[in-house]
mmCIF file of the N, C-alpha and C atoms, coordinates in Angstrom:
data_MODEL
# 
_entry.id   MODEL 
# 
loop_
_atom_site.group_PDB 
_atom_site.id 
_atom_site.type_symbol 
_atom_site.label_atom_id 
_atom_site.label_alt_id 
_atom_site.label_comp_id 
_atom_site.label_asym_id 
_atom_site.label_entity_id 
_atom_site.label_seq_id 
_atom_site.pdbx_PDB_ins_code 
_atom_site.Cartn_x 
_atom_site.Cartn_y 
_atom_site.Cartn_z 
_atom_site.occupancy 
_atom_site.B_iso_or_equiv 
_atom_site.pdbx_formal_charge 
_atom_site.auth_seq_id 
_atom_site.auth_comp_id 
_atom_site.auth_asym_id 
_atom_site.auth_atom_id 
_atom_site.pdbx_PDB_model_num 
ATOM 1   N N  . MET A 1 1  ? 0.840   -1.170 0.000   1.00 0.00 ? 1  MET A N  1 
ATOM 2   C CA . MET A 1 1  ? 0.000   0.000  0.000   1.00 0.00 ? 1  MET A CA 1 
ATOM 3   C C  . MET A 1 1  ? 0.890   1.240  0.000   1.00 0.00 ? 1  MET A C  1 
ATOM 4   N N  . LYS A 1 2  ? 0.524   2.229  -0.782  1.00 0.00 ? 2  LYS A N  1 
ATOM 5   C CA . LYS A 1 2  ? 1.265   3.485  -0.867  1.00 0.00 ? 2  LYS A CA 1 
ATOM 6   C C  . LYS A 1 2  ? 0.735   4.477  0.154   1.00 0.00 ? 2  LYS A C  1 
ATOM 7   N N  . LYS A 1 3  ? 1.630   5.308  0.651   1.00 0.00 ? 3  LYS A N  1 
ATOM 8   C CA . LYS A 1 3  ? 1.255   6.392  1.549   1.00 0.00 ? 3  LYS A CA 1 
ATOM 9   C C  . LYS A 1 3  ? 1.520   7.694  0.810   1.00 0.00 ? 3  LYS A C  1 
ATOM 10  N N  . ILE A 1 4  ? 0.519   8.555  0.752   1.00 0.00 ? 4  ILE A N  1 
ATOM 11  C CA . ILE A 1 4  ? 0.628   9.841  0.072   1.00 0.00 ? 4  ILE A CA 1 
ATOM 12  C C  . ILE A 1 4  ? 0.428   10.937 1.114   1.00 0.00 ? 4  ILE A C  1 
ATOM 13  N N  . CYS A 1 5  ? 1.374   11.846 1.193   1.00 0.00 ? 5  CYS A N  1 
ATOM 14  C CA . CYS A 1 5  ? 1.287   12.961 2.149   1.00 0.00 ? 5  CYS A CA 1 
ATOM 15  C C  . CYS A 1 5  ? 1.168   14.267 1.372   1.00 0.00 ? 5  CYS A C  1 
ATOM 16  N N  . ILE A 1 6  ? 0.309   15.154 1.845   1.00 0.00 ? 6  ILE A N  1 
ATOM 17  C CA . ILE A 1 6  ? 0.144   16.458 1.208   1.00 0.00 ? 6  ILE A CA 1 
ATOM 18  C C  . ILE A 1 6  ? 0.156   17.543 2.278   1.00 0.00 ? 6  ILE A C  1 
ATOM 19  N N  . ASP A 1 7  ? 0.451   18.747 1.854   1.00 0.00 ? 7  ASP A N  1 
ATOM 20  C CA . ASP A 1 7  ? 0.366   19.910 2.728   1.00 0.00 ? 7  ASP A CA 1 
ATOM 21  C C  . ASP A 1 7  ? -0.840  20.734 2.305   1.00 0.00 ? 7  ASP A C  1 
ATOM 22  N N  . VAL A 1 8  ? -1.634  21.167 3.278   1.00 0.00 ? 8  VAL A N  1 
ATOM 23  C CA . VAL A 1 8  ? -2.763  22.059 3.024   1.00 0.00 ? 8  VAL A CA 1 
ATOM 24  C C  . VAL A 1 8  ? -2.702  23.190 4.042   1.00 0.00 ? 8  VAL A C  1 
ATOM 25  N N  . SER A 1 9  ? -3.397  24.261 3.737   1.00 0.00 ? 9  SER A N  1 
ATOM 26  C CA . SER A 1 9  ? -3.421  25.392 4.665   1.00 0.00 ? 9  SER A CA 1 
ATOM 27  C C  . SER A 1 9  ? -4.197  25.017 5.928   1.00 0.00 ? 9  SER A C  1 
ATOM 28  N N  . ASP A 1 10 ? -3.949  25.763 6.987   1.00 0.00 ? 10 ASP A N  1 
ATOM 29  C CA . ASP A 1 10 ? -4.700  25.550 8.231   1.00 0.00 ? 10 ASP A CA 1 
ATOM 30  C C  . ASP A 1 10 ? -6.192  25.739 7.993   1.00 0.00 ? 10 ASP A C  1 
ATOM 31  N N  . GLU A 1 11 ? -6.534  26.717 7.160   1.00 0.00 ? 11 GLU A N  1 
ATOM 32  C CA . GLU A 1 11 ? -7.945  26.976 6.852   1.00 0.00 ? 11 GLU A CA 1 
ATOM 33  C C  . GLU A 1 11 ? -8.580  25.777 6.147   1.00 0.00 ? 11 GLU A C  1 
ATOM 34  N N  . THR A 1 12 ? -7.879  25.212 5.180   1.00 0.00 ? 12 THR A N  1 
ATOM 35  C CA . THR A 1 12 ? -8.404  24.040 4.474   1.00 0.00 ? 12 THR A CA 1 
ATOM 36  C C  . THR A 1 12 ? -8.560  22.865 5.426   1.00 0.00 ? 12 THR A C  1 
ATOM 37  N N  . ALA A 1 13 ? -7.594  22.646 6.300   1.00 0.00 ? 13 ALA A N  1 
ATOM 38  C CA . ALA A 1 13 ? -7.681  21.549 7.271   1.00 0.00 ? 13 ALA A CA 1 
ATOM 39  C C  . ALA A 1 13 ? -8.887  21.732 8.185   1.00 0.00 ? 13 ALA A C  1 
ATOM 40  N N  . ALA A 1 14 ? -9.117  22.948 8.649   1.00 0.00 ? 14 ALA A N  1 
ATOM 41  C CA . ALA A 1 14 ? -10.267 23.215 9.520   1.00 0.00 ? 14 ALA A CA 1 
ATOM 42  C C  . ALA A 1 14 ? -11.576 23.007 8.769   1.00 0.00 ? 14 ALA A C  1 
ATOM 43  N N  . THR A 1 15 ? -11.615 23.431 7.520   1.00 0.00 ? 15 THR A N  1 
ATOM 44  C CA . THR A 1 15 ? -12.824 23.249 6.716   1.00 0.00 ? 15 THR A CA 1 
ATOM 45  C C  . THR A 1 15 ? -13.087 21.772 6.465   1.00 0.00 ? 15 THR A C  1 
ATOM 46  N N  . LEU A 1 16 ? -12.039 21.010 6.214   1.00 0.00 ? 16 LEU A N  1 
ATOM 47  C CA . LEU A 1 16 ? -12.203 19.566 6.028   1.00 0.00 ? 16 LEU A CA 1 
ATOM 48  C C  . LEU A 1 16 ? -12.699 18.898 7.304   1.00 0.00 ? 16 LEU A C  1 
ATOM 49  N N  . ALA A 1 17 ? -12.258 19.360 8.454   1.00 0.00 ? 17 ALA A N  1 
ATOM 50  C CA . ALA A 1 17 ? -12.758 18.817 9.725   1.00 0.00 ? 17 ALA A CA 1 
ATOM 51  C C  . ALA A 1 17 ? -14.252 19.075 9.850   1.00 0.00 ? 17 ALA A C  1 
ATOM 52  N N  . ARG A 1 18 ? -14.690 20.259 9.424   1.00 0.00 ? 18 ARG A N  1 
ATOM 53  C CA . ARG A 1 18 ? -16.134 20.552 9.440   1.00 0.00 ? 18 ARG A CA 1 
ATOM 54  C C  . ARG A 1 18 ? -16.881 19.648 8.464   1.00 0.00 ? 18 ARG A C  1 
ATOM 55  N N  . LEU A 1 19 ? -16.270 19.369 7.313   1.00 0.00 ? 19 LEU A N  1 
ATOM 56  C CA . LEU A 1 19 ? -16.888 18.480 6.330   1.00 0.00 ? 19 LEU A CA 1 
ATOM 57  C C  . LEU A 1 19 ? -17.026 17.068 6.883   1.00 0.00 ? 19 LEU A C  1 
ATOM 58  N N  . VAL A 1 20 ? -15.997 16.572 7.543   1.00 0.00 ? 20 VAL A N  1 
ATOM 59  C CA . VAL A 1 20 ? -16.062 15.238 8.163   1.00 0.00 ? 20 VAL A CA 1 
ATOM 60  C C  . VAL A 1 20 ? -17.215 15.189 9.159   1.00 0.00 ? 20 VAL A C  1 
ATOM 61  N N  . LYS A 1 21 ? -17.352 16.231 9.979   1.00 0.00 ? 21 LYS A N  1 
ATOM 62  C CA . LYS A 1 21 ? -18.445 16.274 10.951  1.00 0.00 ? 21 LYS A CA 1 
ATOM 63  C C  . LYS A 1 21 ? -19.792 16.266 10.242  1.00 0.00 ? 21 LYS A C  1 
ATOM 64  N N  . ALA A 1 22 ? -19.932 17.048 9.173   1.00 0.00 ? 22 ALA A N  1 
ATOM 65  C CA . ALA A 1 22 ? -21.189 17.086 8.423   1.00 0.00 ? 22 ALA A CA 1 
ATOM 66  C C  . ALA A 1 22 ? -21.501 15.718 7.808   1.00 0.00 ? 22 ALA A C  1 
ATOM 67  N N  . CYS A 1 23 ? -20.487 15.052 7.277   1.00 0.00 ? 23 CYS A N  1 
ATOM 68  C CA . CYS A 1 23 ? -20.688 13.709 6.716   1.00 0.00 ? 23 CYS A CA 1 
ATOM 69  C C  . CYS A 1 23 ? -21.132 12.737 7.799   1.00 0.00 ? 23 CYS A C  1 
ATOM 70  N N  . ASN A 1 24 ? -20.520 12.818 8.963   1.00 0.00 ? 24 ASN A N  1 
ATOM 71  C CA . ASN A 1 24 ? -20.884 11.913 10.051  1.00 0.00 ? 24 ASN A CA 1 
ATOM 72  C C  . ASN A 1 24 ? -22.269 12.222 10.596  1.00 0.00 ? 24 ASN A C  1 
ATOM 73  N N  . ASP A 1 25 ? -22.661 13.498 10.606  1.00 0.00 ? 25 ASP A N  1 
ATOM 74  C CA . ASP A 1 25 ? -24.031 13.849 10.987  1.00 0.00 ? 25 ASP A CA 1 
ATOM 75  C C  . ASP A 1 25 ? -25.016 13.241 9.994   1.00 0.00 ? 25 ASP A C  1 
ATOM 76  N N  . SER A 1 26 ? -24.681 13.289 8.706   1.00 0.00 ? 26 SER A N  1 
ATOM 77  C CA . SER A 1 26 ? -25.524 12.683 7.677   1.00 0.00 ? 26 SER A CA 1 
ATOM 78  C C  . SER A 1 26 ? -25.589 11.169 7.845   1.00 0.00 ? 26 SER A C  1 
ATOM 79  N N  . HIS A 1 27 ? -24.452 10.567 8.153   1.00 0.00 ? 27 HIS A N  1 
ATOM 80  C CA . HIS A 1 27 ? -24.403 9.122  8.406   1.00 0.00 ? 27 HIS A CA 1 
ATOM 81  C C  . HIS A 1 27 ? -25.368 8.757  9.537   1.00 0.00 ? 27 HIS A C  1 
ATOM 82  N N  . ASP A 1 28 ? -25.326 9.527  10.615  1.00 0.00 ? 28 ASP A N  1 
ATOM 83  C CA . ASP A 1 28 ? -26.213 9.271  11.754  1.00 0.00 ? 28 ASP A CA 1 
ATOM 84  C C  . ASP A 1 28 ? -27.677 9.469  11.373  1.00 0.00 ? 28 ASP A C  1 
ATOM 85  N N  . ALA A 1 29 ? -27.964 10.504 10.585  1.00 0.00 ? 29 ALA A N  1 
ATOM 86  C CA . ALA A 1 29 ? -29.345 10.783 10.175  1.00 0.00 ? 29 ALA A CA 1 
ATOM 87  C C  . ALA A 1 29 ? -29.899 9.682  9.277   1.00 0.00 ? 29 ALA A C  1 
ATOM 88  N N  . ARG A 1 30 ? -29.007 8.979  8.579   1.00 0.00 ? 30 ARG A N  1 
ATOM 89  C CA . ARG A 1 30 ? -29.423 7.879  7.696   1.00 0.00 ? 30 ARG A CA 1 
ATOM 90  C C  . ARG A 1 30 ? -29.356 6.530  8.406   1.00 0.00 ? 30 ARG A C  1 
ATOM 91  N N  . ASP A 1 31 ? -29.256 6.567  9.703   1.00 0.00 ? 31 ASP A N  1 
ATOM 92  C CA . ASP A 1 31 ? -29.157 5.340  10.500  1.00 0.00 ? 31 ASP A CA 1 
ATOM 93  C C  . ASP A 1 31 ? -28.015 4.442  10.031  1.00 0.00 ? 31 ASP A C  1 
ATOM 94  N N  . GLY A 1 32 ? -26.932 5.051  9.607   1.00 0.00 ? 32 GLY A N  1 
ATOM 95  C CA . GLY A 1 32 ? -25.752 4.280  9.231   1.00 0.00 ? 32 GLY A CA 1 
ATOM 96  C C  . GLY A 1 32 ? -25.724 3.799  7.798   1.00 0.00 ? 32 GLY A C  1 
ATOM 97  N N  . PHE A 1 33 ? -26.686 4.222  6.984   1.00 0.00 ? 33 PHE A N  1 
ATOM 98  C CA . PHE A 1 33 ? -26.732 3.755  5.600   1.00 0.00 ? 33 PHE A CA 1 
ATOM 99  C C  . PHE A 1 33 ? -25.922 4.676  4.691   1.00 0.00 ? 33 PHE A C  1 
ATOM 100 N N  . THR A 1 34 ? -24.602 4.585  4.816   1.00 0.00 ? 34 THR A N  1 
ATOM 101 C CA . THR A 1 34 ? -23.676 5.291  3.932   1.00 0.00 ? 34 THR A CA 1 
ATOM 102 C C  . THR A 1 34 ? -22.650 4.276  3.432   1.00 0.00 ? 34 THR A C  1 
ATOM 103 N N  . THR A 1 35 ? -21.988 4.600  2.355   1.00 0.00 ? 35 THR A N  1 
ATOM 104 C CA . THR A 1 35 ? -21.098 3.612  1.735   1.00 0.00 ? 35 THR A CA 1 
ATOM 105 C C  . THR A 1 35 ? -19.842 3.320  2.534   1.00 0.00 ? 35 THR A C  1 
ATOM 106 N N  . HIS A 1 36 ? -19.352 4.295  3.294   1.00 0.00 ? 36 HIS A N  1 
ATOM 107 C CA . HIS A 1 36 ? -18.081 4.116  3.987   1.00 0.00 ? 36 HIS A CA 1 
ATOM 108 C C  . HIS A 1 36 ? -18.185 4.267  5.498   1.00 0.00 ? 36 HIS A C  1 
ATOM 109 N N  . GLY A 1 37 ? -19.390 4.330  6.020   1.00 0.00 ? 37 GLY A N  1 
ATOM 110 C CA . GLY A 1 37 ? -19.561 4.451  7.461   1.00 0.00 ? 37 GLY A CA 1 
ATOM 111 C C  . GLY A 1 37 ? -19.099 5.800  7.980   1.00 0.00 ? 37 GLY A C  1 
ATOM 112 N N  . LYS A 1 38 ? -18.908 5.878  9.279   1.00 0.00 ? 38 LYS A N  1 
ATOM 113 C CA . LYS A 1 38 ? -18.405 7.121  9.877   1.00 0.00 ? 38 LYS A CA 1 
ATOM 114 C C  . LYS A 1 38 ? -17.012 7.393  9.331   1.00 0.00 ? 38 LYS A C  1 
ATOM 115 N N  . LEU A 1 39 ? -16.757 8.655  9.055   1.00 0.00 ? 39 LEU A N  1 
ATOM 116 C CA . LEU A 1 39 ? -15.497 9.034  8.427   1.00 0.00 ? 39 LEU A CA 1 
ATOM 117 C C  . LEU A 1 39 ? -14.550 9.717  9.402   1.00 0.00 ? 39 LEU A C  1 
ATOM 118 N N  . THR A 1 40 ? -13.283 9.543  9.126   1.00 0.00 ? 40 THR A N  1 
ATOM 119 C CA . THR A 1 40 ? -12.220 10.359 9.709   1.00 0.00 ? 40 THR A CA 1 
ATOM 120 C C  . THR A 1 40 ? -11.690 11.205 8.559   1.00 0.00 ? 40 THR A C  1 
ATOM 121 N N  . LEU A 1 41 ? -10.826 12.138 8.851   1.00 0.00 ? 41 LEU A N  1 
ATOM 122 C CA . LEU A 1 41 ? -10.230 12.910 7.766   1.00 0.00 ? 41 LEU A CA 1 
ATOM 123 C C  . LEU A 1 41 ? -9.495  11.981 6.805   1.00 0.00 ? 41 LEU A C  1 
ATOM 124 N N  . ALA A 1 42 ? -8.755  11.033 7.340   1.00 0.00 ? 42 ALA A N  1 
ATOM 125 C CA . ALA A 1 42 ? -8.008  10.096 6.488   1.00 0.00 ? 42 ALA A CA 1 
ATOM 126 C C  . ALA A 1 42 ? -8.941  9.248  5.633   1.00 0.00 ? 42 ALA A C  1 
ATOM 127 N N  . SER A 1 43 ? -10.031 8.747  6.212   1.00 0.00 ? 43 SER A N  1 
ATOM 128 C CA . SER A 1 43 ? -10.927 7.893  5.424   1.00 0.00 ? 43 SER A CA 1 
ATOM 129 C C  . SER A 1 43 ? -11.710 8.704  4.395   1.00 0.00 ? 43 SER A C  1 
ATOM 130 N N  . LEU A 1 44 ? -12.040 9.964  4.700   1.00 0.00 ? 44 LEU A N  1 
ATOM 131 C CA . LEU A 1 44 ? -12.683 10.830 3.710   1.00 0.00 ? 44 LEU A CA 1 
ATOM 132 C C  . LEU A 1 44 ? -11.757 11.033 2.518   1.00 0.00 ? 44 LEU A C  1 
ATOM 133 N N  . LEU A 1 45 ? -10.509 11.379 2.793   1.00 0.00 ? 45 LEU A N  1 
ATOM 134 C CA . LEU A 1 45 ? -9.563  11.615 1.706   1.00 0.00 ? 45 LEU A CA 1 
ATOM 135 C C  . LEU A 1 45 ? -9.283  10.339 0.918   1.00 0.00 ? 45 LEU A C  1 
ATOM 136 N N  . ALA A 1 46 ? -9.187  9.200  1.595   1.00 0.00 ? 46 ALA A N  1 
ATOM 137 C CA . ALA A 1 46 ? -8.978  7.924  0.900   1.00 0.00 ? 46 ALA A CA 1 
ATOM 138 C C  . ALA A 1 46 ? -10.154 7.625  -0.026  1.00 0.00 ? 46 ALA A C  1 
ATOM 139 N N  . MET A 1 47 ? -11.381 7.881  0.446   1.00 0.00 ? 47 MET A N  1 
ATOM 140 C CA . MET A 1 47 ? -12.571 7.650  -0.374  1.00 0.00 ? 47 MET A CA 1 
ATOM 141 C C  . MET A 1 47 ? -12.530 8.530  -1.623  1.00 0.00 ? 47 MET A C  1 
ATOM 142 N N  . LEU A 1 48 ? -12.171 9.791  -1.459  1.00 0.00 ? 48 LEU A N  1 
ATOM 143 C CA . LEU A 1 48 ? -12.115 10.698 -2.602  1.00 0.00 ? 48 LEU A CA 1 
ATOM 144 C C  . LEU A 1 48 ? -11.010 10.315 -3.578  1.00 0.00 ? 48 LEU A C  1 
ATOM 145 N N  . VAL A 1 49 ? -9.877  9.865  -3.065  1.00 0.00 ? 49 VAL A N  1 
ATOM 146 C CA . VAL A 1 49 ? -8.784  9.415  -3.934  1.00 0.00 ? 49 VAL A CA 1 
ATOM 147 C C  . VAL A 1 49 ? -9.205  8.165  -4.709  1.00 0.00 ? 49 VAL A C  1 
ATOM 148 N N  . GLU A 1 50 ? -9.889  7.241  -4.039  1.00 0.00 ? 50 GLU A N  1 
ATOM 149 C CA . GLU A 1 50 ? -10.388 6.042  -4.722  1.00 0.00 ? 50 GLU A CA 1 
ATOM 150 C C  . GLU A 1 50 ? -11.351 6.435  -5.835  1.00 0.00 ? 50 GLU A C  1 
ATOM 151 N N  . ASP A 1 51 ? -12.245 7.384  -5.557  1.00 0.00 ? 51 ASP A N  1 
ATOM 152 C CA . ASP A 1 51 ? -13.186 7.839  -6.580  1.00 0.00 ? 51 ASP A CA 1 
ATOM 153 C C  . ASP A 1 51 ? -12.453 8.514  -7.735  1.00 0.00 ? 51 ASP A C  1 
ATOM 154 N N  . ALA A 1 52 ? -11.418 9.295  -7.431  1.00 0.00 ? 52 ALA A N  1 
ATOM 155 C CA . ALA A 1 52 ? -10.634 9.928  -8.499  1.00 0.00 ? 52 ALA A CA 1 
ATOM 156 C C  . ALA A 1 52 ? -9.965  8.874  -9.377  1.00 0.00 ? 52 ALA A C  1 
ATOM 157 N N  . ALA A 1 53 ? -9.465  7.819  -8.776  1.00 0.00 ? 53 ALA A N  1 
ATOM 158 C CA . ALA A 1 53 ? -8.837  6.747  -9.552  1.00 0.00 ? 53 ALA A CA 1 
ATOM 159 C C  . ALA A 1 53 ? -9.840  6.073  -10.480 1.00 0.00 ? 53 ALA A C  1 
ATOM 160 N N  . MET A 1 54 ? -11.112 6.072  -10.093 1.00 0.00 ? 54 MET A N  1 
ATOM 161 C CA . MET A 1 54 ? -12.146 5.447  -10.920 1.00 0.00 ? 54 MET A CA 1 
ATOM 162 C C  . MET A 1 54 ? -12.374 6.194  -12.228 1.00 0.00 ? 54 MET A C  1 
ATOM 163 N N  . VAL A 1 55 ? -11.865 7.423  -12.346 1.00 0.00 ? 55 VAL A N  1 
ATOM 164 C CA . VAL A 1 55 ? -11.902 8.120  -13.633 1.00 0.00 ? 55 VAL A CA 1 
ATOM 165 C C  . VAL A 1 55 ? -11.212 7.254  -14.679 1.00 0.00 ? 55 VAL A C  1 
ATOM 166 N N  . MET A 1 56 ? -10.157 6.547  -14.267 1.00 0.00 ? 56 MET A N  1 
ATOM 167 C CA . MET A 1 56 ? -9.404  5.703  -15.183 1.00 0.00 ? 56 MET A CA 1 
ATOM 168 C C  . MET A 1 56 ? -9.866  4.251  -15.154 1.00 0.00 ? 56 MET A C  1 
ATOM 169 N N  . THR A 1 57 ? -10.198 3.738  -13.967 1.00 0.00 ? 57 THR A N  1 
ATOM 170 C CA . THR A 1 57 ? -10.505 2.310  -13.851 1.00 0.00 ? 57 THR A CA 1 
ATOM 171 C C  . THR A 1 57 ? -11.967 1.974  -14.110 1.00 0.00 ? 57 THR A C  1 
ATOM 172 N N  . ARG A 1 58 ? -12.867 2.906  -13.824 1.00 0.00 ? 58 ARG A N  1 
ATOM 173 C CA . ARG A 1 58 ? -14.304 2.679  -14.029 1.00 0.00 ? 58 ARG A CA 1 
ATOM 174 C C  . ARG A 1 58 ? -14.950 3.969  -14.524 1.00 0.00 ? 58 ARG A C  1 
ATOM 175 N N  . PRO A 1 59 ? -14.579 4.420  -15.730 1.00 0.00 ? 59 PRO A N  1 
ATOM 176 C CA . PRO A 1 59 ? -15.043 5.721  -16.204 1.00 0.00 ? 59 PRO A CA 1 
ATOM 177 C C  . PRO A 1 59 ? -16.561 5.835  -16.345 1.00 0.00 ? 59 PRO A C  1 
ATOM 178 N N  . GLY A 1 60 ? -17.250 4.741  -16.516 1.00 0.00 ? 60 GLY A N  1 
ATOM 179 C CA . GLY A 1 60 ? -18.705 4.781  -16.652 1.00 0.00 ? 60 GLY A CA 1 
ATOM 180 C C  . GLY A 1 60 ? -19.454 4.758  -15.337 1.00 0.00 ? 60 GLY A C  1 
ATOM 181 N N  . SER A 1 61 ? -18.741 4.538  -14.247 1.00 0.00 ? 61 SER A N  1 
ATOM 182 C CA . SER A 1 61 ? -19.394 4.509  -12.935 1.00 0.00 ? 61 SER A CA 1 
ATOM 183 C C  . SER A 1 61 ? -19.764 5.928  -12.525 1.00 0.00 ? 61 SER A C  1 
ATOM 184 N N  . TRP A 1 62 ? -20.718 6.060  -11.619 1.00 0.00 ? 62 TRP A N  1 
ATOM 185 C CA . TRP A 1 62 ? -21.083 7.412  -11.190 1.00 0.00 ? 62 TRP A CA 1 
ATOM 186 C C  . TRP A 1 62 ? -19.918 8.083  -10.477 1.00 0.00 ? 62 TRP A C  1 
ATOM 187 N N  . GLU A 1 63 ? -19.115 7.296  -9.735  1.00 0.00 ? 63 GLU A N  1 
ATOM 188 C CA . GLU A 1 63 ? -17.972 7.886  -9.043  1.00 0.00 ? 63 GLU A CA 1 
ATOM 189 C C  . GLU A 1 63 ? -16.957 8.431  -10.045 1.00 0.00 ? 63 GLU A C  1 
ATOM 190 N N  . GLY A 1 64 ? -16.598 7.597  -11.018 1.00 0.00 ? 64 GLY A N  1 
ATOM 191 C CA . GLY A 1 64 ? -15.624 8.009  -12.024 1.00 0.00 ? 64 GLY A CA 1 
ATOM 192 C C  . GLY A 1 64 ? -16.115 9.163  -12.879 1.00 0.00 ? 64 GLY A C  1 
ATOM 193 N N  . ALA A 1 65 ? -17.375 9.092  -13.292 1.00 0.00 ? 65 ALA A N  1 
ATOM 194 C CA . ALA A 1 65 ? -17.935 10.153 -14.131 1.00 0.00 ? 65 ALA A CA 1 
ATOM 195 C C  . ALA A 1 65 ? -18.023 11.476 -13.375 1.00 0.00 ? 65 ALA A C  1 
ATOM 196 N N  . ASN A 1 66 ? -18.439 11.418 -12.117 1.00 0.00 ? 66 ASN A N  1 
ATOM 197 C CA . ASN A 1 66 ? -18.542 12.653 -11.330 1.00 0.00 ? 66 ASN A CA 1 
ATOM 198 C C  . ASN A 1 66 ? -17.171 13.255 -11.047 1.00 0.00 ? 66 ASN A C  1 
ATOM 199 N N  . MET A 1 67 ? -16.183 12.413 -10.766 1.00 0.00 ? 67 MET A N  1 
ATOM 200 C CA . MET A 1 67 ? -14.838 12.936 -10.530 1.00 0.00 ? 67 MET A CA 1 
ATOM 201 C C  . MET A 1 67 ? -14.244 13.492 -11.824 1.00 0.00 ? 67 MET A C  1 
ATOM 202 N N  . ALA A 1 68 ? -14.554 12.878 -12.964 1.00 0.00 ? 68 ALA A N  1 
ATOM 203 C CA . ALA A 1 68 ? -14.099 13.420 -14.248 1.00 0.00 ? 68 ALA A CA 1 
ATOM 204 C C  . ALA A 1 68 ? -14.694 14.809 -14.463 1.00 0.00 ? 68 ALA A C  1 
ATOM 205 N N  . GLN A 1 69 ? -15.943 14.995 -14.057 1.00 0.00 ? 69 GLN A N  1 
ATOM 206 C CA . GLN A 1 69 ? -16.586 16.304 -14.175 1.00 0.00 ? 69 GLN A CA 1 
ATOM 207 C C  . GLN A 1 69 ? -15.887 17.337 -13.298 1.00 0.00 ? 69 GLN A C  1 
ATOM 208 N N  . VAL A 1 70 ? -15.517 16.940 -12.092 1.00 0.00 ? 70 VAL A N  1 
ATOM 209 C CA . VAL A 1 70 ? -14.773 17.848 -11.206 1.00 0.00 ? 70 VAL A CA 1 
ATOM 210 C C  . VAL A 1 70 ? -13.464 18.256 -11.874 1.00 0.00 ? 70 VAL A C  1 
ATOM 211 N N  . LEU A 1 71 ? -12.749 17.292 -12.425 1.00 0.00 ? 71 LEU A N  1 
ATOM 212 C CA . LEU A 1 71 ? -11.483 17.599 -13.096 1.00 0.00 ? 71 LEU A CA 1 
ATOM 213 C C  . LEU A 1 71 ? -11.705 18.506 -14.303 1.00 0.00 ? 71 LEU A C  1 
ATOM 214 N N  . MET A 1 72 ? -12.776 18.256 -15.067 1.00 0.00 ? 72 MET A N  1 
ATOM 215 C CA . MET A 1 72 ? -13.083 19.105 -16.215 1.00 0.00 ? 72 MET A CA 1 
ATOM 216 C C  . MET A 1 72 ? -13.383 20.534 -15.769 1.00 0.00 ? 72 MET A C  1 
ATOM 217 N N  . SER A 1 73 ? -14.003 20.684 -14.595 1.00 0.00 ? 73 SER A N  1 
ATOM 218 C CA . SER A 1 73 ? -14.283 22.024 -14.066 1.00 0.00 ? 73 SER A CA 1 
ATOM 219 C C  . SER A 1 73 ? -13.000 22.793 -13.787 1.00 0.00 ? 73 SER A C  1 
ATOM 220 N N  . HIS A 1 74 ? -11.917 22.067 -13.592 1.00 0.00 ? 74 HIS A N  1 
ATOM 221 C CA . HIS A 1 74 ? -10.609 22.681 -13.357 1.00 0.00 ? 74 HIS A CA 1 
ATOM 222 C C  . HIS A 1 74 ? -9.784  22.765 -14.643 1.00 0.00 ? 74 HIS A C  1 
ATOM 223 N N  . GLY A 1 75 ? -10.382 22.361 -15.772 1.00 0.00 ? 75 GLY A N  1 
ATOM 224 C CA . GLY A 1 75 ? -9.704  22.468 -17.057 1.00 0.00 ? 75 GLY A CA 1 
ATOM 225 C C  . GLY A 1 75 ? -8.991  21.219 -17.526 1.00 0.00 ? 75 GLY A C  1 
ATOM 226 N N  . TYR A 1 76 ? -9.137  20.107 -16.766 1.00 0.00 ? 76 TYR A N  1 
ATOM 227 C CA . TYR A 1 76 ? -8.466  18.858 -17.135 1.00 0.00 ? 76 TYR A CA 1 
ATOM 228 C C  . TYR A 1 76 ? -9.464  17.927 -17.814 1.00 0.00 ? 76 TYR A C  1 
ATOM 229 N N  . GLU A 1 77 ? -9.334  17.780 -19.124 1.00 0.00 ? 77 GLU A N  1 
ATOM 230 C CA . GLU A 1 77 ? -10.216 16.873 -19.856 1.00 0.00 ? 77 GLU A CA 1 
ATOM 231 C C  . GLU A 1 77 ? -9.560  15.512 -19.903 1.00 0.00 ? 77 GLU A C  1 
ATOM 232 N N  . VAL A 1 78 ? -10.133 14.566 -19.183 1.00 0.00 ? 78 VAL A N  1 
ATOM 233 C CA . VAL A 1 78 ? -9.557  13.219 -19.110 1.00 0.00 ? 78 VAL A CA 1 
ATOM 234 C C  . VAL A 1 78 ? -10.547 12.199 -19.624 1.00 0.00 ? 78 VAL A C  1 
# 
C-alpha cells in the first residue's frame, strides 16, 4: 500500500474537519446507511482518492464520471 502525504493550509484543514463532521451527521441521520460508514479525515480523503482513480478504472461509474466532471471544471479533460 502506498502512503501519500500532502500539505494544506490551516484553513483548508479546519474546513475539512467541518466536512467530516457534516458527513458523520448525515451518516447518523441515515441510521448508518452510507457507503463508507463514519469518516475520519483520512478515510474521507482515501474515499475521494479512490473515486478519483475510478476516472481511469471505471469511467462509466457514477464515481468516475462525477470525478471526471470535477477535473473538467478545473480544465483537465480526461
